[in-house]
Every structure is written in structure tokens, then in C-alpha cells.
N, C-alpha and C positions, 0 to 999 in steps of 0.2 A: 422448270417448272414448277410452283408448290401449286396446288390444286383442292385436294385438303390439308386443311395449315394445322388440324389435332393431330395427326400424326410428325411435328413437328414441336409445339406447342409440347403437346403430355412430355415428350424428353427430358427436355426444358426443364419441365416440375421435377421431377423424379432427380435431375442432377443438383437441382434447387438441394430439397433434401438430403442425400446424402453427400454432395459440398457442404452440409450445414454441419450435418452428425462424427464427420469424419474426423478417424485424430494418426499419428503418424507416429509412427514409434519408434526405436532402433530395429526389428525385428520384420517390419513389413511396409520401411520406410518405400526403396522402392517400388516396391507393386502399385502401395501408394497411390505414390505423389505422379508416377505414371500416369495410373489410371485420372488423379486429380488433374491432369494439363489434357488428356484427350476427353476429356467432360466436358471442358473450359473451353478448348479449341472447335469441336465439336459442339458445344451449346454456346459458341457467338457467328461462327458459319452460321447455326439456323435460326436466327435474327437476325444477320444479317439479307439471308434468302426472304426469313418474312418481312422483314425490309421493306424490298422491293414488290409486296403486293399489297392488293387490298386488303389482308387480311390480318390487319394491326390499325388500331384509331389511329385519330390522327394526332391525339391525345399523348399514348404510346411512343409516336412515329417520333415526334416534338423534344420528347424528353431528357436536360439534360441532367449530365453529376457533377458534383467538385471534385475536382482529381486535384491528389496530389502533386507534384513534380519535381524533381529537382535539375537545373542547371548542369551544362555539361563542365565538367573543368577546361580549363585552357591550353588548346592541344590532344581533345582527349579521341580516341581512337580503340573502340572495342571493338574486337576481330574476335575471329571462333575460336581462336587459343586464351583468350585473357576477356570477354566479357563477363564473365561472373567475380571480377573482383571490380565492383561496384564502386567500393571508395576513390578506384586510380582513375576513373571515367568521370563521376559525376561529388557535386558538392551536396555531398547530403547533411550539411550541418546548417543547410538553407532552402527550409522548404518553402514553396511557391502553391500557388492556388489557380487552378481555372476552370472553367466549366466549360464539358465538353457536349457533345452530341450523343446518340447510342453509337450512331454510325462511325464516326471517329475512333468510339470504342473497341470498337470489333474489330476495325482494320485493324489497329494498336493490336491486337490479339494473335489476330489473323496472317500481318504480316508480322511475325515479331522476330527480332533477333533479338532478343532480352528476352528474358521468360524466365523467371527466378523466384522460386516459391518465397513469402516471410510466412514463419513456424512461430507461434505461439509456444512458453514453454514448457504447457500442459502439453504440447503435442497438436493444435488446435491450428488447420489454415485462415492466418489470419489476410490474405492480400498476396497479390503480385505483385514484382520488378516489371514493368517490360518498357520494351523502345522499340517501335520499327524498323526495319533496316532504312527506311529513308530518315528516321525522328534521330537515331542512336548519338549522333552529335552534337544532337544539339540538348538531349532532352530522356531524362531518364524517372516515368511515369510509378503511381503504388497506386494500384485499383483495391480496393477494399474487398476481404471475401463478400462481407455485408450488401459493395454493389454487387455483387454480380449475383449472388444469390438474388436478392432483390430484381432486379432487372432481370434475370432469368423464367423471378416468378410473373414479374409486371406483363412481358411476353407472352410466356406460357398460358395466359387465364385471359388475354383478352381477345373477347372474339365479339365485334362490333357489332349493334346492330342496326346500321346503318349507317349509311354513310354518301357523300354531294362532292363528286367528280364535274370534270369541267375536261374541255380538250386544252392540253400548251397550245398555240395559236402559232408558237416557233416551230413542236416538233409533228405535229400532229396526235403526238400520245392521252389519251387516258393521264389526269392527275387526281388527288386528291384536292376539293377545295379549299379545304382548310392548310393546304399545308403552305408553306414557308414561300 
């Protein structure tokens, strides 16, 4: 249970700053990418935990992002030994787009079976290719670094000053009156 959200939100802002300015070079690539992976995983875990609290506004909780995805090839079967061979498993020549909410993105990262960085020629992190264990045989998502950075900043800066709650008639638990 998160009692004071500041201690969860401030690291998100630090992670966003770090991811934005990070450059990967040949000498430090393994160390930098390991840190980037940790920043992203821990960050999305924090976001998911914050989504379960009353520490975020309903506006933030309902945010959606347009994500690019690639459908799986027929008979795609990514496993532990070939999951980095994206061309074999997914139709990378045909981009698709769908709107997904923050919770979905969190779950794709947290439960990722495929998690591969896309780097620019200059060594910047452009984004991540990912697919959860459940989705790996159907879709591969691409989440741009700009989306990750923006999402971390929105959540990290969200300190609602007012909320309207109601009891869920089925569960008896308090819910945000503005949520779906």
C-alpha cells in the first residue's frame, strides 16, 4: 500500500530525466542498457501501484497512448532462445496502431517476454519493442522513449487536490466517481 506518493513519484521524474539524456556507446552499452531496463521496469511497477491508489487524478488514470504494433507471423513461436529474432516472429513491414491505457502498457512491461531496445544511430534510446508472455504469439508493441518519458512525467507530477469517490455497489470498495 502506498501511503505517501511523493516517494514513488519523484523517482519517476528522475528516471524520465535520465532516459531523456542517456546515450549508449560501445564502451558502456551493457551497463547503460541494464540501468535503462531497470529504470523502465521499476518505473512502470511504480506507475501500476499508483494507479491502484487515490494518489492520481482520474484524468491521469484514464490516459491512453497510441501504440504501434506488429502482428505475429503465422506459426510464430518466440521462445527463450529466439525471442530477439523479431523479423522471424513479426511482420515488421506492416505497422498497426491502437490506443492503449496506462495500465495495459504497465502490464506489457512488467510481464514482458520480449523486451528489446531500439537505438538511434547517435546512441539514444528510441524506444522498446515488447510483448508480454500472453501476447507474444499475436503482437509485438513498440513504445517510443518519448511516450515512456511523458508517461513518467505525467504520473510523477500528478498531485490531485480534489477527488470524488463512491462505493462500488458490487464490491463495497471506494472507487473514483469519474472512472469508467
